[in-house]
C-alpha positions in Angstrom: 112.7 116.6 101.4 114.1 113.8 103.5 112.4 113.1 103.0 111.0 92.4 90.0 111.6 89.3 92.1 114.0 87.4 89.9 114.1 90.3 87.4 117.4 91.7 88.6 118.9 88.3 87.8 118.2 88.7 84.1 121.3 89.5 81.9 122.1 93.2 82.1 123.0 95.3 79.1 125.4 97.6 81.0 128.1 97.0 83.6 127.6 97.1 87.3 128.5 100.4 88.9 128.3 101.3 92.5 129.6 104.9 92.2 126.9 106.1 89.9 123.4 105.4 88.7 123.2 102.4 86.4 121.1 102.5 83.2 119.9 99.1 82.1 117.2 98.3 79.5 115.0 95.4 80.5 115.6 92.6 78.0 112.6 91.6 75.8 112.3 88.4 77.7 111.8 90.3 81.0 109.6 93.1 79.8 106.7 90.8 79.4 107.3 88.7 82.5 104.2 87.6 84.4 103.5 88.5 88.0 103.4 85.1 89.6 103.9 85.3 93.3 103.0 89.0 93.7 100.3 90.0 96.1 98.4 93.3 96.1 99.0 96.0 98.8 96.1 98.1 97.5 92.8 96.8 96.3 91.9 99.9 94.4 88.9 100.6 96.6 90.0 101.0 100.2 93.0 101.9 102.3 92.8 98.5 104.0 96.3 97.2 104.6 97.6 100.7 105.4 97.8 102.9 108.4 99.6 106.1 109.5 103.1 106.2 110.8 102.8 105.4 114.6 99.0 105.6 114.1 96.3 102.9 114.2 94.4 104.2 111.2 95.2 105.5 107.7 95.4 109.3 107.6 92.2 111.0 106.4 94.1 112.9 103.8 94.7 109.7 101.8 91.7 108.7 99.7 90.9 106.3 96.9 90.3 108.1 93.6 89.8 106.4 90.2 91.5 103.2 91.5 94.5 105.0 93.0 95.7 106.0 96.4 95.6 109.8 96.3 97.1 112.3 98.7 94.3 114.9 98.9 94.9 116.4 102.4 97.1 116.3 105.4 97.6 113.6 108.0 101.1 112.2 107.4 102.8 109.2 105.8 100.9 106.0 104.8 102.5 102.9 106.2 101.9 99.2 105.2 100.6 97.1 108.0 102.8 94.2 107.0 106.6 94.2 107.1 108.9 93.0 104.4 112.5 92.0 104.3 113.6 90.8 100.8 111.1 91.8 98.2 110.3 93.2 94.8 107.8 96.0 94.9 106.0 97.2 91.8 103.8 100.2 91.6 102.7 103.1 89.4 102.8 106.8 90.4 102.0 110.2 89.0 102.3 113.7 90.5 100.7 117.1 90.2 102.8 120.0 88.9 105.7 120.7 91.3 104.8 117.8 93.5 107.1 115.8 95.8 106.6 112.4 97.4 108.5 109.1 97.8 108.3 105.5 98.7 110.5 104.3 101.6 111.2 100.7 102.5 112.4 98.6 105.5 111.0 101.3 107.7 110.7 100.9 111.5 108.6 103.0 113.9 111.5 103.4 116.3 112.4 107.0 115.3 110.5 110.3 115.1 110.0 110.0 111.3 109.8 107.3 108.7 112.7 108.7 106.7 115.1 108.2 109.6 115.2 104.5 109.0 114.0 103.9 105.5 115.9 104.6 102.2 113.7 106.4 99.8 112.7 106.0 96.1 112.1 109.6 95.1 108.8 110.6 93.5 108.9 114.0 91.9 108.0 116.5 89.2 111.6 117.0 88.0 110.7 120.0 85.9 109.1 122.2 88.5 110.3 121.1 91.9 113.7 122.4 93.0 114.8 118.8 93.9 114.7 118.1 90.1 117.8 120.3 89.7 120.0 117.5 90.9 120.0 113.8 89.8 120.6 112.9 93.4 117.2 114.1 94.3 115.3 113.5 91.1 112.6 111.0 90.4 113.6 107.4 91.1 116.9 108.4 92.8 117.8 106.7 96.1 117.1 110.0 97.7 120.2 112.2 98.3 122.6 109.2 97.9 122.4 107.7 94.4 121.3 109.6 91.3 118.8 108.7 88.6 118.6 109.7 84.9 116.1 112.5 84.7 115.2 111.7 81.1 113.4 108.4 82.1 110.5 110.2 83.8 107.2 110.6 82.0 105.5 114.1 81.8 103.5 115.3 84.8 100.0 113.8 84.7 101.1 110.5 83.2 101.7 107.4 85.3 105.3 106.1 85.7 106.0 102.4 86.3 108.3 101.8 89.2 110.1 98.8 90.8 112.1 98.5 93.9 114.2 95.3 94.4 115.7 94.6 97.8 117.5 91.4 98.6 119.9 91.2 101.5 122.0 94.3 101.1 121.4 94.7 97.4 119.1 97.4 96.2 117.8 98.4 92.8 115.5 101.2 91.6 113.8 100.9 88.3 111.8 103.5 86.4 109.7 102.9 83.2 111.6 99.8 82.2 115.1 100.9 83.0 117.3 100.3 86.1 118.5 103.6 87.3 120.1 102.8 90.7 122.0 99.8 91.9 124.0 99.6 95.1 124.9 97.6 98.2 123.8 98.8 101.6 126.8 99.1 103.9 129.2 98.6 101.1 132.3 100.9 100.9 130.6 103.3 98.4 127.4 103.4 100.4 129.3 104.1 103.7 131.3 106.9 102.0 128.1 108.5 100.7 126.3 108.2 104.1 129.3 109.8 105.8 129.0 112.8 103.5 125.2 113.2 103.7 122.5 114.4 106.1 122.0 110.7 107.1 125.3 110.4 108.9 123.9 111.0 112.3 121.0 108.6 111.9 122.5 105.3 113.1 119.4 103.2 112.1 119.1 104.6 108.6 119.1 101.7 106.1 120.0 99.2 108.8 116.8 97.2 109.2 116.6 93.7 107.7 112.9 94.1 107.3 110.3 96.8 107.8 107.2 98.6 106.5 106.6 100.1 103.1 105.9 103.9 103.5 104.3 106.3 101.0 105.4 109.8 101.9 103.1 112.7 102.5 105.1 115.7 101.5 102.2 118.1 101.3 101.4 117.7 97.5 98.8 115.8 95.5 100.1 112.5 94.3 98.6 109.2 93.1 99.7 105.6 93.4 98.1 102.5 91.9 98.7 98.9 91.1 100.8 98.4 94.2 102.0 94.8 94.6 104.8 93.0 96.2 106.6 89.7 96.0 108.7 88.3 98.9 112.0 87.0 97.7 
């Protein structure tokens, strides 16, 4: 596979680390935070607000099922019609056994595929998919660059709560109430990791200041719901 707003300002319980995934428990004051300022990207009934990558309409393989966006057939990635620069994205996801998907951000349609510009929040069945063998490609990892703790993920068939915070060059991935990734795009550590990765030849990867949110079609049944975003 290549493929909340002010929440990351709350006091952290662990030190900042750019060279590894960061595990931080949300303080009690943050765990019950309201969602003022968030807008829905999915109404639970239609695919309005979404279309395909370089396509005018949403792929037919994405359907609404029990209030969730479900990948039930082919057709390609699902792309938000709107673009976002600095934001906090919240959503819930679940996968079928062995399934693989992901959420990419700040994606532009200048390249042949969405993953060539947008960093990815990995969505995965860690237990049965081969990507689950490595923390670098496990659920909630910044795919192939920054690892996530595999123990945070809920069992297959249950919904996981996810958050992606992007402000300037600062990026955070959260899973089920814990921060599992924190880094700075174009920082020294980021650049070293890019140089040693499959992304090194993709000059536009991670370089957009704004772009689309993309839900990846990786050929497996997956579900997303309660998708909402707040501009920072």
